[in-house]
N, C-alpha and C positions, 0 to 999 in steps of 0.2 A: 631558088624560092618556089614554094608549090601555090598556085594561084588562088587557094585562098586565104594562108598566111601572108601572101602580097596584098589582097584585098583589105584582108584585116588590118595591115600596117598602112595602108595610102588612108582607110579611114579613122586610124586612131592621127594619124598625122595630120588631117584635114580636121579632124578635135581641136587637134593642141593650139593651132594657126587661128581659127573661129576662138578660143579663149581666151590666147593672145593678142587676138585685136579688140579685144573687149577697153572699154578706158576706164581710167575715175575720175572725175569732175569735180577739181576742189574749189570751190566758191565763196566768199564772203561776203555776208551780208548785215549793212547795219541800219537797223531799226530808229527811224528817227521821229520826231516833230517836225514837219515843214509846212511853210506858207505857202499856201495856192490859191491862185485865186483863177476862177472861173463862174460864168453866168453871172458879171458883176458883183461877186461875193467873195472875201476872202477867209479864208479858214484856218487851223491850225490844225492839222491833220495827221497821220500817223502812214509812216511810207517804210518801205526797202530802198534804201541808196537814195532817197530821194525824189523817185520817179512813181509816178503814175500812169499806165501799170508799170510793177516792179518790173526787174529781169526776168528774160526770156529764160528757161533754163532748157537747151537743144542738148540732143543725148541721142546714142546709139541703141536699139533693142541689147540687152546684154549688158549694158555698161553700169557702173557705181558711179554716186554722185556723195561727196561728203559736203556738206554745207553748213561752215563755221556761222551761227548766227548770234548777234551781241544787240542787245537793247537796249537802247539810249533812249527811247521816249518814253512818253510820261505814262503809258500805261504798262500793265503787265501783256504778255504777249504769248502766244503760241500761233504754229503754221501748218497747214495740214496740208497733203498734196494729192490734191482730188483725183480719183481713181485709180490712182496707182495702189496694187494691191497689199504690197509690205509683204509678202510672205514671207513667214520668219524674221520678221522687222517690225512688228507690231507697236513698239516700244516709238517707232519713228513715225506714226501716222499722227501726230499731233494732235489732238483736239484737246481742247482745257479738260480737266477734269475727268477726262473716261482715260487716256491714255498716258498723260505726261501732268501733273503741275504747269500752270502756267510758267513762263519765262518773268524773272524778278526784274525789276529794271534796275540797269547798272552790269547785267550778268549775261553770259554765253551758254550757249547750247549747240550741240553738234548732232545734226541729222546726218543719219548716215544709211544707205539701202543702195539695193541694185535690183535694176528693172530687169525681170524675166517674162517673158510667154505674155507681151504683150507690146503695142504699139501705138501712136496712134495721137491725137489730140489731146491733151491734159490741161491741168491747172492748179496752181499751187493758190493759198489764199489764207486770211489768220482765221484762224477758229477759237476766238473767245469775244464778248461783246459785238458791236458792231465793226469791229475794226478790218473786217473785210473788204469795208465799204471804197477803202484805199489801201488795199494792204493786198495785192492780188495780182498775177502775173500767168504766162503760158509754160506749160511745159511739154515739152514736145519731144518723141519717142519717134524715131527713126525705124522702118521694120528692117528686119535683115531679110527677107524677099521683097521683093519690085510689089509695089500696090495691085491691085487688078484693073484701074482703072489706067495705068500707062504714067507714060512721063508729062508733067506739063512746063509751061514757060517760066512759072515762077510761081510763089505760093507767099500768100498777105494773110496777117492774122487783125482777126477783129472782136477785140475781147467788149462788150456791150453790159453797161453798169449805171451806176446813179452819182448822182452830186448833190449833198445836203447843205451844201452854204454855209456848214457850219463842223462842227467837231463829231461826226457819227453817233460816239458814244453818248453826247449832250441828247442826240436824239432819240437815243435807249433810253433814256431815262426817262422820257414821256410815255414809254410802253411796261414800267416797271411800277407795283403795287398801287394800279388804278384800272377801273375797270371801260374809262373812256379817254385813251388814248388820243393824242391828234399827232398826223404827221406836220412834216417842215412843209411849208406851202411853198418853198421854193427849189422844191425837186428835182434834178432836169436827166433826162437822160444821156445818158456817155457812149462814144464807142473810142476803145484806146484811151479814156480818162478825158475827153475832150466833150463837148455838149453839140460843136457843128456851127453849121452860121444860124438856124433860124432860132436861135435865143435872143437876139437882139443886142448883143453886146461883142467888142472885139473877140475871134476865137479862132484858134487857127485849125486850119478845116485840110485832114489828110489828103493826100492823093496818092491811088493807086494807079501806075502805067501802065495800060495793055496796047498789044499790037493787032491789028483787025486779024481774024483768021485763028489766032492763038489760045488756047484753055489752060484757066487759073486754078488753081488751088486755095479757098478761101477756107480758115480756120478761122471756127465759130465760135464763142464761147461767154454765154451769159453768168457774168459774176457779180451781175444784180443783186442786190439784197431781197427786193419782194415784188418784184413784177414779173412775169413772164413776159418774152420779148417775140415780134414779127422781126424779121429781117428780109428786106426786098433791095432790088436793084434794078430803077426803072428802066424799061421798055427790054428786060434781059430775063432770059427762061434761067432757072439751077441748076443742076443734076446734083441730089443729096447721095452721098456715095458712101458716109463712116458718120456713126454716132457714139461718144464714148467711149471711143478707139476700137467700135468692131464696124468690119464691114457690113454693109445693108445691100438689098439689091438696089440698082441706082435706079432713080424715078425722076421725075421731072417735075418743075415744080414754079410758079411765079413767087412764092412765100414759103420763107423757112419760120417753123414755132420751135424756142427754144423757151427752155422754162430755167430757171434759175439752179446753174448746177451742171447743164448739160453742153456737151459739147458737139457739134456737129460739122463733117468737112462736106463743103459742096464744088462741086467744079464750074467755074463760070466763060464760056465762050464769048470771045470779042465778035460776035458775030451781027454788033447794028451798024447801020450810019453813022460815019467817023463825028466822033464829037466827046462832050462830058456827062457823064450821068451822075445823080445823087442813087449811092447804094446805105441804105442807115438802118435803124431798128425803132420800131415802137413799141409802147405797150400793145399786148393781145388779152388776151383773155381774164375778165376783172371779176372781182366777186360783188354781190348784190349788199352788201354792208360795208361802211367803212370812207374815207377819202377817196377822193377822186385821184389817180394814179396820174404823172405828167403824161401829158399828152402830147408834147414837141416833139417829133423824129431829133435823133442825133446822128448825122449824116457825114460819110466821105464821098470823095469825088474818084469814080472811074474816067479815067482820063484816055483817050485813042491816042496811039502817036498820030500827028498829025493835026490833032484837031488846035481851035483858034480857044488859046486858053482867057480870053474875055468874054466867050458866049459863056452863057448863062448856063448851066446841068439841067436836063431835065431831071425833074422829081418824083419820086416814087409814089403811086396813091396806095396808103395800109387800109388794109380790111379794118373795122368796126372792133372796136374793143368791146365790146357788148354782143359781139355776132359769136357763139359757140362753131357755127358751119364752117371757118375754113379751120380751125384748130382740129373737127372729128374728118374732115376731107385729108389733110394731111397726116394726120395720125393714121389713118386705113392704109396707106401706101409704107407702111413701115413695114417691112419683112428682112431678115437674117440672112445673108450670103450664105452661111454655110447651114446646113441642117441641123435641126432640136438633136442635141447629144447627151442630155442626162438620160439615167436611167428613169424608165413612166412609170415605176413604181416611188412613192411618196413617202418618207420616213414619217415625217413631220408635216401636218395640217393646220396652217394658224388662220385665223380670221381677226386681224386688229380694227377695231373701228375707232378715228382719228376724225377730232371734231378740234371746236373751240369753245369752252366750256368758263367756270370760277370756279375758285379754291377757298377754303380758307385761310386765311395768312397767317402765318408765324408768329410768335412772341415779339422777336425782332423786324419784325416789320411792320410800318408807319399805315397799315389798313387791317380790315375785319376781314372782307374776302378785297379779291383781285381777279382780274383775266386772266384766264389758262388755255394753252394748248395742252391736249389730253391725248394719251394713246391708249386705250383700254380704260378708258375714261380716268386714265391717272396722270397727274403732269410729274414729269422729270425735275427732280433735286439733287442739284450737282453736289457731290460731297469737298468740303472746305479743305479736310490736311491731307489728303494722298488724294490719288486718281482710284479710279473703278480698277484699271492693269494691276495697279502696282498691290493693291489689295489683294485682287485674286491672286495673283502669283507669290504674292510672300503670305499669304493665308491669315490677311489682318481681319478681325470677324465685325461685326457690326457697320459694315460701307456701304453695303449694298443687300437688296435679298434677290429673289431667284423665283418671283410668283406673278411673273407677270402670265396672263392667263390664258390658255390658246385659244379660246373663243369667247363671245360676247356672251351676257349671262341666257339673250333670247335673241332670235333672229325675228327681227323685226321691221317697221316702214321707217328706216334711218333718216330720209331724206325728204321725206314731201311736206311735213312741217315741223316744227321742233319738238325734241324728245325730251320730256321732262326726266325720264332716266339718266341722260348727257349735260342736263345744264349745272347739277355741284360735281366737282370732279373730286376724288384722292388724290395725295401727295407721297411722293417715296423715290428711293434711287433702285430703279426697278431694272432685272435684267429673265433673260430666258438663256437656259443652257441647253448646248447642241453638242452634240456628240461627233467624233469627226468623221466627215464623210455622210453625216445624215443630208439627203435631198429634202430640201425645203420647199413646200408649196405656202406662201404668204399673202393671202387676199387682203388687199388695204381696202377698208369701206368709210366712205366720208358719211359722217352724223350730223344731221342740221341740228345745232342747240342753240349757238349764239350766230347764227346765218349760216348759209354754204356757199363754200368756195371750194377751188380744185388747190391740191397737197402737191406740192413737186420732194417728193421721198428721195432721200440718197442712203445708199447701205455703203459703207466703209469695208474695203478689205475683199470684197467679190464683184462682178458684174452678174446679173440676174436675166434669164429670160422672160420678157412679157408674155405672158401666154393666152392673156384677157384682158377684156376690159369692157365697160357697159355702163349705162345711167342707171338711176334709180338701186334698186336693193339686191345685195347677189342672194342667188337660192345656191345654197352648199348640194343640194339634191338635182338641181337640171342643168346649171351654167357651166359646171367642169366638162360637160358632155362637145360644149362648143369650143373648149378653149385648142389654140395651134398650136400642136407638138410636131408640125412639121419644119416650118419656114421662121419661128419666131424671131422677133428683133432680141439683141442684147444691150444693155443699159446699166448703166449704176445710179440714173438716177431718171424717174419715172414719175409724171403728175397723176396723181388720184384726180377722175372726173369729175369737173363741178356738180357735185351732188350723184356720184355714180361710186365706181369700186374698178379695182385694178388687181391683177394677178400675177405674182413673180415665183418665178423657180430656180435657186441655187442651190449649191452644191457648199454644206459645211465643210470647205478642205483646208480651212487658214486658220493655226489655232491663235486663237489671242479673242481680246476684247473689241467685238467691232460694234460702232455707232449705227443706230437708224435714224432720221430724223429729216423733219418738213426743212426744205432749206430757202424757205422763207426764212428772213433772219426773225421778223417781228414771232414767228410762230416759234420758232427755236427757245428765242427770250421765254417766250410764256412756259417752255417746258415740253413743247411736242417732239418726243423723243424716249427712246430706251436704247438701251445696249441690248447685242449677242453675247455669247461666252462660247466659243467653240473649243470644246477640252480636246486635249493631245491625244492625239493618235498613239501606235503604236513602235513607232521610229524615229530614227532622228529629223528627219523632215519631216516628219509628222510632229516634233514637240517644240514649244516656245522656249526660244534660248532667253537668258536673261539681256538685259539691256548694252550695246555696242558702247555705248559711252553714257554717262551719269549724266539722268535725268532732272529738270530742276527740281527744288525744294519748293513745299509749300511752306508759305510765310503765314 
């Protein structure tokens, strides 16, 4: 055989072997109401298979998952696979009213998708009402190639969250149809579903065993609803290597900042005297409005082999939640390991203003005005009888509009004082249409209407480069000159700074309907969201097919 033909044959064989190595994982999940006691309070909450966190999905890059979900709980549900691209499987993305109707009580649904071109730490969570407070779990995708940070002795999952001491959907009711919501005073921070030892109630404290001299991978995820988190391990330095499934230029830090919806992989080297050390989370930066967040850390124990289990662990000292400096210092080190790879020419330039306002109530609502989250001064109303994706795919008129403005009406001082132009917002089911392969530059600008605070924004179906960030007001004539187009980090969730802006770039190469929303659940409840519709391209791999399995029907 000629050398060239031999090489082609070998390559073809290798491709076939690699393809055959991909697995299909069949999972069966029962969504049910479970009575759980934490922080001295028992509550009936919604769980998957009776667990908090729920089952971990662990696959290899290139694998397919088929998850049969049966809803035996007290509420309609939907599940989102946070950070997974869902390329050509937009129907499996999961946000209620956006890509599917919520799953009715007593019904079943199959989510099926293949994970290609991405690996790392992701997670799944409920995507309707406040059910993700107790419906969440890790989604781990092992890479096809060895990670650049080398081998580790073991991996540990750490998912931070909140415990409300009552049904989270009951807490949500305090945020609907009112201008003065009150949060539950008994809320507690959690790690892997447990508040830990500092809450004065009997609690399980998870122990992570380590051996002196070994290095461990900690998979950190903030699954919390309404708070940014600091993560620390007493007396240890952590090396940040990955975020939202994307490798970073490694850097050392004593504190990790994680906003709701973000994942971060860090290395911990056991290089301290043999003993026990607490590691855990506490609330990071907080807004200048609203009820104080829970301030007691949730902790786990990092226990060295050979340590005395009766010794009291060393406790970490967390930064002040009222000091932005630790957040800014941490953010300044975030740089991508791979260089920027999008075209420098931008096809679509967007500046979206996000904030808290009030809106007029509909006739069916028991109010005159109510508090709202807005993008471009508009709060998003979920369609009720179908989803945006079903309406788009089947050309159903009257469900959504495509009129989200590209720019605010005027560039002004958005942040230093309450802006009267953004105190009363509009309402609608509004989207923005993109052409396939458009390079999009999106600047998210904070606006001070009913107060100023950070907003962790998540874009479904895509990663984006974070090319710029600053406080005060975005200046389109000046600020782009300072964008990092060399080694910006990639995320799927990023915070608008408290009183500032963040600039993102992504390529609209995934046909379908993709939600953009604040990942603070109280703000999403108030409608701080919109959707991008990416139209089909020219080929079969650029055209959204129909659903692999029947989607739920709206009741």
